[in-house]
Each structure stands twice: as C-alpha cells, then as structure tokens.
gemmi code that builds the backbone of each chain (N, CA, C; Angstrom):
import gemmi

chains = {
    "A": [
        ("UNK", (106.483, 101.766, 101.948), (105.742, 101.653, 100.691), (106.418, 100.640, 99.795)),
        ("UNK", (105.705, 100.192, 98.765), (106.250, 99.114, 97.940), (107.532, 99.522, 97.229)),
        ("UNK", (108.463, 98.590, 97.230), (109.750, 98.775, 96.552), (109.852, 97.705, 95.470)),
        ("UNK", (110.284, 98.133, 94.288), (110.375, 97.209, 93.160), (111.783, 97.244, 92.587)),
        ("UNK", (112.109, 96.192, 91.890), (113.415, 96.074, 91.247), (113.280, 96.488, 89.790)),
        ("UNK", (114.250, 97.287, 89.327), (114.241, 97.711, 87.922), (115.344, 96.954, 87.166)),
        ("UNK", (114.996, 95.872, 86.457), (116.029, 95.056, 85.798), (116.557, 95.676, 84.506)),
        ("UNK", (115.995, 96.826, 84.109), (116.468, 97.451, 82.867), (117.660, 98.372, 83.103)),
        ("UNK", (117.974, 98.661, 84.382), (119.114, 99.524, 84.694), (120.352, 98.669, 84.972)),
        ("UNK", (121.550, 99.260, 84.832), (122.772, 98.509, 85.154), (122.803, 98.110, 86.622)),
        ("UNK", (123.453, 97.001, 86.895), (123.544, 96.542, 88.279), (124.424, 97.488, 89.087)),
        ("UNK", (124.154, 97.534, 90.372), (124.958, 98.377, 91.260), (126.253, 97.648, 91.615)),
        ("UNK", (127.081, 98.300, 92.435), (128.362, 97.699, 92.810), (128.177, 96.440, 93.647)),
        ("UNK", (126.976, 96.277, 94.240), (126.722, 95.057, 95.017), (126.226, 93.925, 94.133)),
        ("UNK", (126.113, 94.174, 92.832), (125.684, 93.118, 91.918), (124.187, 92.952, 91.842)),
        ("UNK", (123.431, 93.932, 92.360), (121.969, 93.831, 92.334), (121.401, 94.919, 91.430)),
        ("UNK", (120.221, 94.665, 90.933), (119.551, 95.686, 90.151), (119.053, 96.797, 91.077)),
        ("UNK", (119.040, 98.034, 90.601), (118.543, 99.136, 91.442), (117.065, 98.942, 91.778)),
        ("UNK", (116.663, 99.512, 92.897), (115.254, 99.436, 93.316), (114.617, 100.809, 93.174)),
        ("UNK", (113.312, 100.811, 93.087), (112.554, 102.055, 93.003), (111.360, 101.938, 93.951)),
        ("UNK", (111.150, 102.999, 94.743), (110.017, 103.051, 95.659), (108.878, 103.828, 95.005)),
        ("UNK", (107.710, 103.261, 95.008), (106.557, 103.926, 94.389), (105.553, 104.254, 95.495)),
        ("UNK", (105.533, 105.531, 95.883), (104.614, 105.964, 96.929), (103.212, 106.202, 96.382)),
        ("UNK", (103.144, 106.670, 95.154), (101.843, 106.983, 94.566), (101.859, 106.515, 93.116)),
        ("UNK", (100.830, 105.821, 92.720), (100.791, 105.314, 91.358), (101.112, 103.829, 91.327)),
        ("UNK", (101.265, 103.319, 90.103), (101.427, 101.884, 89.922), (102.777, 101.578, 89.283)),
        ("UNK", (103.320, 100.413, 89.541), (104.598, 100.041, 88.908), (104.411, 99.782, 87.419)),
        ("UNK", (105.388, 100.235, 86.650), (105.339, 99.935, 85.218), (105.558, 98.440, 85.001)),
        ("UNK", (105.228, 98.018, 83.792), (105.244, 96.584, 83.504), (106.650, 95.992, 83.547)),
        ("UNK", (107.682, 96.822, 83.367), (109.036, 96.261, 83.324), (109.627, 96.054, 84.722)),
        ("UNK", (108.980, 96.551, 85.756), (109.499, 96.370, 87.114), (109.186, 94.970, 87.626)),
        ("UNK", (109.989, 94.543, 88.595), (109.818, 93.217, 89.184), (109.721, 93.360, 90.708)),
        ("UNK", (109.007, 92.444, 91.330), (108.941, 92.443, 92.790), (110.240, 91.888, 93.357)),
        ("UNK", (110.598, 92.367, 94.553), (111.785, 91.823, 95.216), (111.497, 90.391, 95.685)),
        ("UNK", (112.543, 89.599, 95.883), (112.318, 88.223, 96.359), (111.552, 88.213, 97.682)),
        ("UNK", (110.589, 87.340, 97.790), (109.782, 87.159, 99.004), (108.946, 88.387, 99.361)),
        ("UNK", (108.742, 89.283, 98.407), (107.907, 90.459, 98.659), (106.501, 90.159, 98.135)),
        ("UNK", (105.667, 89.611, 99.009), (104.325, 89.194, 98.584), (103.468, 90.404, 98.219)),
        ("UNK", (103.601, 91.495, 99.005), (102.796, 92.683, 98.708), (103.183, 93.276, 97.356)),
        ("UNK", (104.481, 93.393, 97.112), (104.929, 93.934, 95.833), (104.449, 93.083, 94.666)),
        ("UNK", (104.512, 91.759, 94.832), (104.049, 90.882, 93.760), (102.550, 91.020, 93.548)),
        ("UNK", (101.795, 91.188, 94.654), (100.353, 91.374, 94.529), (100.034, 92.653, 93.769)),
        ("UNK", (100.769, 93.726, 94.076), (100.527, 94.993, 93.382), (100.842, 94.842, 91.894)),
        ("UNK", (101.949, 94.175, 91.603), (102.306, 93.969, 90.197), (101.237, 93.140, 89.468)),
        ("UNK", (100.796, 92.063, 90.106), (99.776, 91.218, 89.479), (98.496, 92.006, 89.236)),
        ("UNK", (98.104, 92.816, 90.243), (96.876, 93.604, 90.105), (97.025, 94.631, 88.993)),
        ("UNK", (98.187, 95.311, 88.965), (98.410, 96.332, 87.940), (98.394, 95.716, 86.546)),
        ("UNK", (98.986, 94.552, 86.408), (99.019, 93.921, 85.087), (97.643, 93.410, 84.667)),
        ("UNK", (96.809, 93.064, 85.659), (95.481, 92.565, 85.321), (94.531, 93.674, 84.908)),
        ("UNK", (94.704, 94.856, 85.516), (93.760, 95.958, 85.253), (94.484, 97.165, 84.678)),
        ("UNK", (95.513, 96.944, 83.899), (96.401, 98.027, 83.470), (95.646, 99.164, 82.763)),
        ("UNK", (94.549, 98.846, 82.088), (93.867, 99.864, 81.291), (92.899, 100.720, 82.106)),
        ("UNK", (92.542, 100.326, 83.316), (91.542, 101.096, 84.079), (91.867, 101.105, 85.572)),
        ("UNK", (93.109, 101.353, 85.873), (93.546, 101.367, 87.266), (93.120, 102.663, 87.952)),
        ("UNK", (92.850, 102.611, 89.264), (92.662, 103.863, 90.010), (94.002, 104.585, 90.141)),
        ("UNK", (93.976, 105.745, 90.779), (95.184, 106.563, 90.830), (96.327, 105.872, 91.569)),
        ("UNK", (95.995, 105.074, 92.568), (97.035, 104.481, 93.401), (96.489, 103.226, 94.075)),
        ("UNK", (97.371, 102.288, 94.439), (96.886, 101.145, 95.228), (96.368, 101.563, 96.597)),
        ("UNK", (96.851, 102.719, 97.100), (96.400, 103.190, 98.417), (94.965, 103.665, 98.324)),
        ("UNK", (94.137, 103.228, 99.269), (92.737, 103.628, 99.313), (92.523, 104.491, 100.553)),
        ("UNK", (92.195, 105.771, 100.333), (92.007, 106.679, 101.467), (90.839, 106.264, 102.358)),
        ("UNK", (89.868, 105.596, 101.788), (88.671, 105.267, 102.576), (88.900, 104.088, 103.504)),
        ("UNK", (89.837, 103.232, 103.185), (90.142, 102.119, 104.093), (91.471, 102.309, 104.800)),
        ("UNK", (92.261, 103.284, 104.367), (93.517, 103.573, 105.032), (94.578, 102.513, 104.826)),
        ("UNK", (94.535, 101.838, 103.702), (95.542, 100.816, 103.415), (95.556, 100.529, 101.916)),
        ("UNK", (96.544, 99.757, 101.507), (96.605, 99.335, 100.117), (95.470, 98.346, 99.863)),
        ("UNK", (94.689, 98.643, 98.853), (93.483, 97.847, 98.616), (93.537, 97.288, 97.204)),
        ("UNK", (93.641, 95.973, 97.135), (93.761, 95.307, 95.846), (92.582, 94.363, 95.669)),
        ("UNK", (91.419, 94.918, 95.465), (90.232, 94.091, 95.229), (89.764, 94.351, 93.804)),
        ("UNK", (89.121, 93.398, 93.188), (88.663, 93.595, 91.803), (87.869, 94.891, 91.657)),
        ("UNK", (88.052, 95.553, 90.527), (87.473, 96.883, 90.357), (85.954, 96.856, 90.297)),
        ("UNK", (85.366, 95.687, 90.031), (83.907, 95.646, 90.007), (83.317, 95.507, 91.410)),
        ("UNK", (84.160, 95.330, 92.422), (83.700, 95.307, 93.803), (83.844, 96.732, 94.341)),
        ("UNK", (82.739, 97.415, 94.557), (82.788, 98.817, 94.984), (82.273, 98.935, 96.407)),
        ("UNK", (82.850, 99.883, 97.125), (82.367, 100.164, 98.463), (81.107, 101.023, 98.377)),
        ("UNK", (80.295, 101.051, 99.441), (79.125, 101.933, 99.434), (79.544, 103.386, 99.194)),
        ("UNK", (78.603, 104.187, 98.718), (78.934, 105.564, 98.362), (79.387, 106.373, 99.569)),
        ("UNK", (78.904, 106.043, 100.750), (79.270, 106.800, 101.954), (79.688, 105.829, 103.052)),
        ("UNK", (80.504, 106.349, 103.965), (80.932, 105.552, 105.113), (80.138, 105.963, 106.345)),
        ("UNK", (79.956, 105.019, 107.249), (79.289, 105.336, 108.518), (80.184, 106.223, 109.368)),
        ("UNK", (79.575, 107.001, 110.240), (80.353, 107.723, 111.234), (80.972, 106.695, 112.184)),
        ("UNK", (82.288, 106.791, 112.465), (82.888, 105.825, 113.399), (82.211, 105.866, 114.772)),
        ("UNK", (81.929, 104.707, 115.310), (81.331, 104.600, 116.644), (82.286, 103.802, 117.522)),
        ("UNK", (82.632, 104.370, 118.664), (83.588, 103.755, 119.590), (82.892, 103.422, 120.900)),
        ("UNK", (83.488, 102.461, 121.618), (83.045, 102.146, 122.972), (84.214, 102.397, 123.921)),
        ("UNK", (83.940, 103.100, 125.006), (84.980, 103.415, 125.982), (85.317, 102.159, 126.778)),
        ("UNK", (86.604, 101.822, 126.856), (86.994, 100.593, 127.569), (87.830, 100.881, 128.813)),
        ("UNK", (87.914, 102.128, 129.209), (88.592, 102.495, 130.451), (87.562, 103.201, 131.334)),
        ("UNK", (87.863, 103.412, 132.625), (86.841, 104.006, 133.502), (86.320, 105.350, 133.005)),
        ("UNK", (87.178, 106.167, 132.424), (86.727, 107.457, 131.905), (87.661, 107.877, 130.778)),
        ("UNK", (87.091, 108.476, 129.751), (87.909, 108.868, 128.602), (87.318, 110.111, 127.949)),
        ("UNK", (88.207, 110.998, 127.530), (87.783, 112.155, 126.759), (87.727, 111.777, 125.293)),
        ("UNK", (86.689, 112.235, 124.619), (86.610, 112.125, 123.164), (86.239, 113.514, 122.678)),
        ("UNK", (87.228, 114.246, 122.161), (87.008, 115.662, 121.930), (86.844, 116.347, 123.279)),
        ("UNK", (85.905, 117.263, 123.400), (85.727, 117.957, 124.682), (84.861, 117.167, 125.664)),
        ("UNK", (84.275, 116.074, 125.215), (83.318, 115.353, 126.055), (84.013, 114.274, 126.885)),
        ("UNK", (83.518, 114.090, 128.080), (84.030, 113.046, 128.964), (82.993, 111.934, 129.050)),
        ("UNK", (83.454, 110.694, 128.827), (82.551, 109.550, 128.870), (83.078, 108.520, 129.856)),
        ("UNK", (82.182, 107.637, 130.262), (82.571, 106.581, 131.190), (82.567, 105.227, 130.476)),
        ("UNK", (83.094, 104.224, 131.160), (83.286, 102.905, 130.553), (81.984, 102.342, 129.988)),
        ("UNK", (82.081, 101.789, 128.790), (80.934, 101.128, 128.185), (80.076, 102.002, 127.313)),
        ("UNK", (80.260, 103.305, 127.395), (79.433, 104.186, 126.575), (79.870, 104.121, 125.116)),
        ("UNK", (78.910, 104.220, 124.223), (79.187, 104.188, 122.783), (78.971, 105.584, 122.219)),
        ("UNK", (79.974, 106.047, 121.466), (79.956, 107.424, 120.992), (80.286, 107.447, 119.514)),
        ("UNK", (79.538, 108.238, 118.746), (79.912, 108.496, 117.362), (80.819, 109.709, 117.340)),
        ("UNK", (81.932, 109.585, 116.612), (82.931, 110.656, 116.640), (83.627, 110.705, 115.286)),
        ("UNK", (83.520, 111.820, 114.555), (84.028, 111.855, 113.179), (85.476, 112.298, 113.050)),
        ("UNK", (86.125, 112.709, 114.154), (87.508, 113.187, 114.077), (88.467, 112.104, 114.558)),
        ("UNK", (89.760, 112.446, 114.545), (90.756, 111.496, 115.053), (90.688, 111.472, 116.575)),
        ("UNK", (90.489, 110.326, 117.196), (90.488, 110.296, 118.672), (91.897, 110.561, 119.210)),
        ("UNK", (91.963, 111.338, 120.304), (93.271, 111.669, 120.882), (93.904, 110.464, 121.570)),
        ("UNK", (93.094, 109.605, 122.126), (93.614, 108.453, 122.871), (92.929, 107.179, 122.363)),
        ("UNK", (93.345, 106.700, 121.187), (92.659, 105.530, 120.615), (92.809, 104.270, 121.450)),
        ("UNK", (93.832, 104.223, 122.297), (94.019, 103.024, 123.117), (92.943, 102.895, 124.190)),
        ("UNK", (92.171, 103.964, 124.418), (91.106, 103.912, 125.417), (89.764, 103.508, 124.812)),
        ("UNK", (89.790, 103.206, 123.503), (88.530, 102.954, 122.801), (88.578, 101.608, 122.099)),
        ("UNK", (87.408, 101.037, 121.872), (87.311, 99.876, 120.995), (86.245, 100.174, 119.943)),
        ("UNK", (86.422, 99.560, 118.794), (85.543, 99.871, 117.667), (84.207, 99.158, 117.814)),
        ("UNK", (83.158, 99.862, 117.436), (81.824, 99.270, 117.412), (81.409, 98.967, 115.980)),
        ("UNK", (81.798, 99.806, 115.035), (81.441, 99.534, 113.640), (82.707, 99.474, 112.774)),
        ("UNK", (82.506, 99.192, 111.498), (83.646, 98.978, 110.598), (84.477, 100.250, 110.439)),
        ("UNK", (83.800, 101.404, 110.358), (84.542, 102.659, 110.196), (85.494, 102.874, 111.356)),
        ("UNK", (85.009, 102.645, 112.560), (85.861, 102.840, 113.734), (87.039, 101.868, 113.716)),
        ("UNK", (86.792, 100.630, 113.287), (87.881, 99.652, 113.231), (88.946, 100.078, 112.229)),
        ("UNK", (88.507, 100.622, 111.077), (89.473, 101.093, 110.077), (90.301, 102.243, 110.634)),
        ("UNK", (89.650, 103.163, 111.364), (90.373, 104.313, 111.931), (91.385, 103.837, 112.981)),
        ("UNK", (90.964, 102.932, 113.854), (91.881, 102.450, 114.892), (93.040, 101.674, 114.272)),
        ("UNK", (92.761, 100.873, 113.233), (93.839, 100.140, 112.553), (94.835, 101.119, 111.931)),
        ("UNK", (94.313, 102.150, 111.269), (95.187, 103.132, 110.614), (96.047, 103.858, 111.647)),
        ("UNK", (95.422, 104.266, 112.763), (96.191, 104.977, 113.783), (97.238, 104.070, 114.410)),
        ("UNK", (96.913, 102.799, 114.550), (97.880, 101.863, 115.104), (99.072, 101.649, 114.186)),
        ("UNK", (98.844, 101.646, 112.886), (99.925, 101.396, 111.932), (100.689, 102.657, 111.568)),
        ("UNK", (99.981, 103.781, 111.429), (100.619, 104.984, 110.872), (100.463, 106.212, 111.752)),
        ("UNK", (99.922, 106.092, 112.946), (99.629, 107.279, 113.747), (100.698, 107.667, 114.732)),
        ("UNK", (101.723, 106.835, 114.911), (102.725, 107.144, 115.936), (103.589, 108.320, 115.518)),
        ("UNK", (103.720, 109.297, 116.409), (104.634, 110.409, 116.166), (104.141, 111.436, 115.179)),
        ("UNK", (102.896, 111.372, 114.769), (102.383, 112.366, 113.829), (101.107, 112.983, 114.395)),
        ("UNK", (100.849, 114.192, 113.965), (99.623, 114.876, 114.351), (98.620, 114.705, 113.225)),
        ("UNK", (97.610, 113.905, 113.469), (96.575, 113.685, 112.461), (95.524, 114.772, 112.644)),
        ("UNK", (95.462, 115.693, 111.700), (94.606, 116.862, 111.855), (93.320, 116.701, 111.067)),
        ("UNK", (92.330, 117.469, 111.474), (91.085, 117.525, 110.728), (90.193, 116.333, 110.982)),
        ("UNK", (88.990, 116.379, 110.468), (88.083, 115.247, 110.650), (88.492, 114.077, 109.770)),
        ("UNK", (88.346, 112.886, 110.293), (88.647, 111.696, 109.479), (87.487, 111.401, 108.539)),
        ("UNK", (86.294, 111.876, 108.888), (85.130, 111.680, 108.019), (84.852, 113.004, 107.313)),
        ("UNK", (85.071, 113.023, 105.995), (84.856, 114.243, 105.228), (83.853, 113.967, 104.123)),
        ("UNK", (82.818, 114.779, 104.065), (81.783, 114.634, 103.033), (81.233, 113.215, 103.001)),
        ("UNK", (81.090, 112.640, 104.171), (80.488, 111.309, 104.248), (81.428, 110.164, 103.938)),
        ("UNK", (82.710, 110.464, 103.715), (83.666, 109.407, 103.401), (84.859, 109.488, 104.336)),
        ("UNK", (85.387, 108.324, 104.715), (86.596, 108.307, 105.523), (87.771, 108.805, 104.692)),
        ("UNK", (88.666, 109.519, 105.330), (89.827, 110.051, 104.620), (91.073, 109.783, 105.450)),
        ("UNK", (91.762, 108.688, 105.135), (92.984, 108.321, 105.847), (94.123, 108.345, 104.845)),
        ("UNK", (94.890, 109.435, 104.828), (95.845, 109.661, 103.735), (97.014, 108.686, 103.763)),
        ("UNK", (97.578, 108.535, 102.586), (98.767, 107.705, 102.434), (99.899, 108.306, 103.279)),
        ("UNK", (100.444, 107.567, 104.245), (101.476, 108.148, 105.104), (102.731, 108.542, 104.337)),
        ("UNK", (102.972, 107.923, 103.194), (104.168, 108.262, 102.424), (104.035, 109.626, 101.753)),
        ("UNK", (102.837, 110.182, 101.708), (102.626, 111.444, 100.997), (102.320, 112.606, 101.925)),
        ("UNK", (102.274, 112.374, 103.217), (101.824, 113.444, 104.103), (102.983, 114.203, 104.732)),
        ("UNK", (104.192, 114.007, 104.279), (105.320, 114.787, 104.770), (106.018, 114.118, 105.923)),
        ("UNK", (107.011, 114.812, 106.441), (107.803, 114.254, 107.520), (106.973, 114.155, 108.783)),
        ("UNK", (107.142, 113.081, 109.529), (106.429, 112.998, 110.793), (106.951, 114.028, 111.787)),
        ("UNK", (106.075, 114.444, 112.675), (106.471, 115.382, 113.712), (107.271, 114.625, 114.758)),
        ("UNK", (108.497, 115.054, 115.003), (109.330, 114.343, 115.950), (108.810, 114.536, 117.359)),
        ("UNK", (108.670, 113.466, 118.134), (108.243, 113.642, 119.514), (109.357, 114.168, 120.401)),
        ("UNK", (110.598, 114.176, 119.896), (111.724, 114.631, 120.707), (112.101, 116.051, 120.321)),
        ("UNK", (112.522, 116.865, 121.272), (112.984, 118.218, 120.926), (114.289, 118.141, 120.141)),
        ("UNK", (114.536, 119.183, 119.369), (115.788, 119.228, 118.635), (116.945, 119.363, 119.617)),
        ("UNK", (118.112, 118.861, 119.195), (119.276, 118.999, 120.048), (119.647, 120.461, 120.178)),
        ("UNK", (120.061, 120.853, 121.354), (120.447, 122.244, 121.562), (121.611, 122.611, 120.649)),
        ("UNK", (122.451, 121.622, 120.342), (123.593, 121.904, 119.493), (123.207, 122.287, 118.076)),
        ("UNK", (122.001, 121.908, 117.627), (121.576, 122.258, 116.276), (121.539, 123.765, 116.091)),
        ("UNK", (121.023, 124.472, 117.109), (120.922, 125.920, 116.992), (122.305, 126.551, 116.939)),
        ("UNK", (123.230, 125.985, 117.694), (124.596, 126.518, 117.696), (125.246, 126.279, 116.337)),
        ("UNK", (125.044, 125.089, 115.786), (125.668, 124.761, 114.506), (125.100, 125.604, 113.371)),
        ("UNK", (123.831, 126.043, 113.517), (123.201, 126.809, 112.437), (123.679, 128.251, 112.387)),
        ("UNK", (124.340, 128.722, 113.444), (124.778, 130.121, 113.463), (125.917, 130.361, 112.486)),
    ],
    "B": [
        ("UNK", (65.332, 107.147, 126.575), (65.468, 108.572, 126.241), (66.814, 109.073, 126.748)),
        ("UNK", (67.436, 109.928, 125.981), (68.763, 110.428, 126.337), (68.664, 111.463, 127.460)),
        ("UNK", (69.750, 111.573, 128.193), (69.801, 112.593, 129.249), (69.771, 113.981, 128.606)),
        ("UNK", (68.915, 114.836, 129.150), (68.742, 116.176, 128.575), (69.125, 117.229, 129.614)),
        ("UNK", (69.909, 118.189, 129.174), (70.403, 119.227, 130.077), (70.153, 120.605, 129.479)),
        ("UNK", (70.106, 121.582, 130.377), (70.163, 122.979, 129.951), (71.525, 123.516, 130.393)),
        ("UNK", (72.191, 124.232, 129.539), (73.521, 124.756, 129.863), (73.381, 126.068, 130.613)),
        ("UNK", (74.069, 126.163, 131.729), (73.967, 127.380, 132.532), (74.992, 128.423, 132.117)),
        ("UNK", (75.940, 128.030, 131.286), (76.896, 129.003, 130.747), (77.382, 128.524, 129.394)),
        ("UNK", (78.042, 129.393, 128.677), (78.516, 129.043, 127.327), (79.460, 127.844, 127.404)),
        ("UNK", (79.237, 126.839, 126.563), (79.950, 125.561, 126.691), (80.342, 125.024, 125.318)),
        ("UNK", (81.575, 124.530, 125.231), (82.035, 123.836, 124.025), (81.811, 122.356, 124.239)),
        ("UNK", (80.891, 121.769, 123.487), (80.487, 120.387, 123.740), (79.938, 119.769, 122.455)),
        ("UNK", (79.959, 118.438, 122.395), (79.327, 117.743, 121.258), (78.090, 117.012, 121.761)),
        ("UNK", (76.902, 117.564, 121.552), (75.692, 116.822, 121.930), (75.586, 115.530, 121.124)),
        ("UNK", (74.788, 114.603, 121.617), (74.703, 113.287, 120.975), (74.238, 113.379, 119.522)),
        ("UNK", (73.340, 114.307, 119.232), (72.771, 114.369, 117.887), (73.541, 115.315, 116.971)),
        ("UNK", (74.695, 115.794, 117.406), (75.525, 116.645, 116.552), (76.715, 115.831, 116.050)),
        ("UNK", (77.182, 116.173, 114.846), (78.329, 115.462, 114.294), (79.623, 115.933, 114.938)),
        ("UNK", (79.735, 117.230, 115.176), (80.973, 117.812, 115.693), (80.694, 118.587, 116.974)),
        ("UNK", (81.751, 118.832, 117.748), (81.641, 119.707, 118.906), (81.540, 121.154, 118.432)),
        ("UNK", (80.798, 121.955, 119.183), (80.670, 123.374, 118.850), (80.335, 124.137, 120.120)),
        ("UNK", (80.350, 125.459, 120.010), (80.090, 126.317, 121.164), (78.590, 126.536, 121.299)),
        ("UNK", (78.070, 126.270, 122.472), (76.632, 126.439, 122.712), (76.435, 127.527, 123.765)),
        ("UNK", (75.474, 128.396, 123.518), (75.228, 129.514, 124.426), (74.512, 129.039, 125.688)),
        ("UNK", (74.590, 129.845, 126.729), (73.854, 129.557, 127.955), (72.368, 129.482, 127.639)),
        ("UNK", (71.687, 128.519, 128.251), (70.266, 128.339, 128.003), (69.960, 127.301, 126.949)),
        ("UNK", (70.979, 126.859, 126.206), (70.739, 125.845, 125.175), (70.379, 124.511, 125.835)),
        ("UNK", (69.489, 123.774, 125.213), (69.080, 122.455, 125.712), (69.711, 121.401, 124.815)),
        ("UNK", (70.431, 120.459, 125.422), (71.152, 119.449, 124.648), (70.858, 118.055, 125.192)),
        ("UNK", (70.950, 117.068, 124.314), (70.948, 115.654, 124.708), (72.397, 115.205, 124.768)),
        ("UNK", (72.797, 114.618, 125.886), (74.218, 114.341, 126.093), (74.365, 113.103, 126.959)),
        ("UNK", (75.109, 112.108, 126.460), (75.234, 110.853, 127.194), (76.532, 110.765, 127.983)),
        ("UNK", (77.385, 111.788, 127.889), (78.643, 111.766, 128.617), (78.492, 112.217, 130.060)),
        ("UNK", (79.642, 112.461, 130.686), (79.656, 112.900, 132.073), (79.310, 114.388, 132.124)),
        ("UNK", (78.278, 114.770, 132.857), (77.883, 116.176, 132.867), (78.857, 117.036, 133.668)),
        ("UNK", (79.044, 118.261, 133.222), (79.858, 119.214, 133.954), (79.034, 119.979, 134.960)),
        ("UNK", (79.684, 120.899, 135.684), (78.969, 121.646, 136.715), (78.015, 122.668, 136.102)),
        ("UNK", (78.180, 122.939, 134.822), (77.308, 123.890, 134.149), (76.152, 123.205, 133.430)),
        ("UNK", (75.904, 121.930, 133.763), (74.811, 121.194, 133.142), (73.655, 121.117, 134.140)),
        ("UNK", (72.510, 121.681, 133.773), (71.334, 121.604, 134.629), (70.453, 120.470, 134.118)),
        ("UNK", (70.248, 119.419, 134.925), (69.476, 118.267, 134.427), (68.013, 118.617, 134.225)),
        ("UNK", (67.449, 118.085, 133.134), (66.050, 118.370, 132.816), (65.179, 117.128, 132.885)),
        ("UNK", (65.762, 115.925, 132.863), (64.926, 114.717, 132.944), (65.576, 113.721, 133.905)),
        ("UNK", (64.924, 112.587, 134.090), (65.379, 111.617, 135.097), (66.754, 111.055, 134.749)),
        ("UNK", (66.991, 110.780, 133.459), (68.295, 110.241, 133.055), (69.408, 111.233, 133.392)),
        ("UNK", (69.151, 112.482, 133.152), (70.155, 113.502, 133.444), (70.384, 113.620, 134.948)),
        ("UNK", (69.302, 113.567, 135.722), (69.458, 113.654, 137.181), (70.241, 112.446, 137.705)),
        ("UNK", (70.030, 111.278, 137.103), (70.787, 110.093, 137.524), (72.271, 110.252, 137.185)),
        ("UNK", (72.563, 110.838, 136.022), (73.964, 111.034, 135.644), (74.655, 112.020, 136.574)),
        ("UNK", (73.945, 113.065, 136.949), (74.526, 114.046, 137.871), (74.735, 113.405, 139.243)),
        ("UNK", (73.772, 112.603, 139.673), (73.904, 111.955, 140.979), (75.064, 110.960, 140.986)),
        ("UNK", (75.332, 110.333, 139.832), (76.390, 109.326, 139.771), (77.769, 109.928, 139.980)),
        ("UNK", (77.944, 111.180, 139.616), (79.265, 111.790, 139.784), (79.321, 112.717, 140.984)),
        ("UNK", (78.234, 112.794, 141.733), (78.228, 113.673, 142.901), (79.305, 113.298, 143.916)),
        ("UNK", (79.498, 111.995, 144.229), (80.571, 111.657, 145.186), (81.938, 112.094, 144.682)),
        ("UNK", (82.163, 111.946, 143.381), (83.446, 112.348, 142.818), (83.644, 113.849, 142.961)),
        ("UNK", (82.601, 114.602, 142.688), (82.705, 116.052, 142.798), (82.981, 116.479, 144.235)),
        ("UNK", (82.293, 115.836, 145.186), (82.469, 116.257, 146.570), (83.876, 115.926, 147.051)),
        ("UNK", (84.396, 114.744, 146.663), (85.749, 114.399, 147.113), (86.769, 115.309, 146.448)),
        ("UNK", (86.524, 115.676, 145.182), (87.448, 116.585, 144.514), (87.463, 117.938, 145.213)),
        ("UNK", (86.305, 118.380, 145.669), (86.263, 119.673, 146.371), (87.071, 119.605, 147.663)),
        ("UNK", (87.066, 118.420, 148.278), (87.793, 118.310, 149.537), (89.295, 118.227, 149.325)),
        ("UNK", (89.714, 117.750, 148.158), (91.138, 117.504, 147.933), (91.799, 118.658, 147.191)),
        ("UNK", (91.156, 119.139, 146.155), (91.808, 120.122, 145.292), (91.742, 121.511, 145.897)),
        ("UNK", (92.800, 122.282, 145.783), (92.751, 123.663, 146.268), (91.832, 124.502, 145.399)),
        ("UNK", (91.230, 125.493, 146.000), (90.332, 126.365, 145.269), (90.819, 127.804, 145.363)),
        ("UNK", (90.393, 128.586, 144.405), (90.774, 130.002, 144.419), (90.305, 130.634, 145.739)),
        ("UNK", (91.190, 131.347, 146.390), (90.826, 131.968, 147.660), (91.303, 131.187, 148.865)),
        ("UNK", (91.793, 129.951, 148.640), (92.320, 129.180, 149.768), (93.527, 129.907, 150.351)),
        ("UNK", (93.684, 129.895, 151.659), (94.823, 130.607, 152.277), (96.168, 130.106, 151.788)),
        ("UNK", (96.216, 128.804, 151.417), (97.505, 128.234, 151.001), (97.933, 128.737, 149.624)),
        ("UNK", (97.040, 129.260, 148.849), (97.372, 129.674, 147.486), (97.896, 131.116, 147.465)),
    ],
}
model = gemmi.Model(1)
for chain_id, residues in chains.items():
    chain = gemmi.Chain(chain_id)
    for i, (resn, *xyz) in enumerate(residues, 1):
        res = gemmi.Residue()
        res.name, res.seqid = resn, gemmi.SeqId(i, " ")
        for name, pos in zip(("N", "CA", "C"), xyz):
            atom = gemmi.Atom()
            atom.name, atom.element = name, gemmi.Element(name[0])
            atom.pos, atom.b_iso = gemmi.Position(*pos), 0.0
            res.add_atom(atom)
        chain.add_residue(res)
    model.add_chain(chain)
structure = gemmi.Structure()
structure.add_model(model)
structure.setup_entities()
C-alpha cells in the first residue's frame, strides 16, 4: 500500500524523515511522496485536487485496485456477471465440469483461475485481482454481491493464510 | 438451444440460467452446457450429443478404475 514521508516529524537515525503507510483513507496535505514513487505522487495529487469531496479510500472495491479517475466519471450502477472461457481440456468451475472453449458465467471466486480466460470486463478485473492479490489467501464468498463486484483491499482483509504448516517446534515452544 | 437434462438423483449443480450452484431434487429439469454426469438423463438432441461425447471416457474409466465389489478391494 502507499507509503508517504512525513516531513513534520524529526528525522530518524538514518537521517530520513519517518514514513507512514496509509491502507485506508487519504494522505493529509502535509505528507510527501517518496522519491520515484509515482503511485504515491498520483494519490497525493488526486487528494489535493478533490480534497473536499473525496471517496472513503483510493481503493475501489468494484475494480479491485487503486482508482484515481475524476469524480465526475462514474461507473455503471451494476457490474456484469463475470464470464469466463475454459482454456484447458477440462476445468471445474464450482461443482460444474466444463470442456475447452465453453463460456460460463460465474459470480464466485474461481478455484483455478489459471484455467480460464476472461470474456468480459468483470471477469478480467477478477482475474487481475486474483493474480495480484490472490496468492496464499482464501477468497471467500461471491465476488459479485448485490449486482456489484466486491474485491476487498488486501491490506484490510487480515493476515494471509499461510500455505505452509506451522513448525512443529512452535507447539513445543508454546508449552 | 441449450442441452436439457432431467436429474435422476439429487444433485448439486449450477444450471446455465441460475446465478449460483444449488441442490436440485431428482426429477428436476435443467439447462446445462457443462459435462453431464451419470445422473443426467438427456432430454434433447444437444444433451444426447454431450452424453455421447463423453461415453468413450466413461467406458475407459470403467475399465481402469476399481469399483466397489472388485476382488482386489
């Protein structure tokens, strides 16, 4: 998530200003972007341009990414159901088994997104989100809720589920 | 026209015109474009073609996979 420099605090022992990570919400006007941080600078520029009527966060649940578009550009009220095309000889999507080339509408998180390709924009957004933020986590529930895509900010959804078992020594140390 | 089947037993499936998968009772008629299971009774030509397309796979699986009651089990 975006990290900003706070020049109002004393410098650290390394001679740099302290940084602050903002997972939810917008940077205050006194914060600065780190050098060569284009995303941080974009967020700052956007926040300063629309400071009086900003949404809750730069993160947009419906697109599954930080969205910095002018506030007068609005998305449609509802999102399409994601439609995928099977690109392997056979693939499960939920309980159903499909063969290569079939197109399926599916509102939940696909278990094996690498076996699918997107047919519409909703599906592309879901596959992009899973590719960037889906590793090692269990994405539960339908991705399409009340007609809108819901891809939560990964910084706010808690610790990822570790794919590795805990070390046996952990249990011994906890005694 | 989509392949149409009658379910011969209770089945958890997502028909084409449903948003989510759900449990369907035996006797339910569904439109389904995926690979039919053994509990799918075809009702139209598209469904019969889908069942015929996987018939070789089913027969070879029967020859390879052990079944309940096999002496080796």
